[in-house]
C-alpha positions in Angstrom: 6.3 45.6 -12.9 4.7 43.3 -15.5 4.5 44.3 -19.1 1.4 43.7 -21.0 1.8 42.0 -24.4 -1.1 43.0 -26.6 0.2 42.0 -30.1 0.5 38.3 -29.3 -1.8 36.0 -31.2 -1.6 32.2 -30.6 -2.8 31.5 -34.2 0.4 33.0 -35.6 2.5 30.2 -34.3 3.5 27.4 -36.8 1.5 24.1 -36.3 4.6 22.3 -35.0 4.8 24.7 -32.0 1.1 25.0 -31.2 0.7 21.3 -30.2 -3.0 21.3 -31.2 -2.2 19.3 -34.3 -0.5 16.5 -32.4 2.9 17.3 -33.9 5.8 18.9 -32.2 9.0 20.5 -33.5 11.1 18.0 -31.6 9.3 15.0 -33.1 9.6 16.6 -36.6 13.4 17.0 -36.2 14.1 13.5 -34.9 12.0 11.9 -37.6 13.4 14.0 -40.4 17.0 13.0 -39.8 16.2 9.3 -38.9 16.2 6.5 -41.4 13.0 4.5 -42.1 14.4 1.5 -40.1 15.0 3.7 -37.0 11.4 5.1 -37.2 9.9 1.6 -37.0 12.1 0.4 -34.1 10.7 -1.7 -31.3 9.6 -0.2 -27.9 12.1 0.6 -25.2 12.6 -2.0 -22.4 13.3 -1.4 -18.8 14.9 -4.0 -16.5 14.5 -3.7 -12.8 17.4 -4.7 -10.4 16.8 -6.9 -7.4 16.9 -3.8 -5.2 14.2 -2.1 -7.2 12.0 -5.1 -7.0 12.6 -5.3 -3.2 11.6 -1.6 -2.9 8.5 -2.2 -5.0 7.4 -5.0 -2.7 8.2 -2.9 0.4 6.2 0.0 -1.0 3.3 -2.3 -1.6 3.4 -3.7 1.9 3.7 -0.2 3.4 0.8 1.0 1.3 -1.4 -1.8 2.7 -0.3 -1.4 6.3 -2.7 0.7 8.5 -1.2 3.8 10.0 -2.8 3.3 13.4 -2.6 0.2 15.6 -6.3 -0.5 15.9 -6.0 -3.1 18.6 -4.0 -0.7 20.9 -6.4 2.2 20.2 -9.4 -0.1 21.1 -7.7 -1.2 24.4 -6.9 2.4 25.4 -10.4 3.6 24.4 -12.0 0.9 26.6 -9.8 1.8 29.5 -10.7 5.5 29.2 -14.4 4.7 29.0 -14.3 2.4 32.0 -12.2 4.9 34.0 -9.3 2.5 34.5 -6.8 4.4 32.3 -4.2 6.2 34.3 -1.5 8.6 33.3 1.9 8.7 35.0 2.8 12.4 35.0 6.5 11.7 35.8 6.8 9.4 32.8 5.1 12.0 30.5 7.5 14.7 31.8 10.5 12.5 31.2 9.5 11.8 27.6 8.8 15.4 26.9 12.3 16.4 28.3 13.9 13.7 26.2 12.2 15.0 23.0 13.2 18.5 23.9 16.8 17.4 24.3 16.8 15.7 21.0 15.5 18.8 19.2 18.3 20.9 20.5 
């Protein structure tokens, strides 16, 4: 059963916890103990490995690859519309049984 807290007032929090002033308790602690030279340090750098670069390229290629083979869909669509598309029930049944076997 939830308890109702009626005496809480957000304005009672110190400015470093509220976050509305742009400061935080963590930032204040790290800057208070740091030397002036450390406070003006350069930005962090990240170096990607060859594997990471390969994954980035692969991700880019996959993002630009269509999910559906449009040429195959057009061919089947035309065959259905012209009445020449045929379904082999035995082949469909074999594939359904194969999928069922893999699921078990």
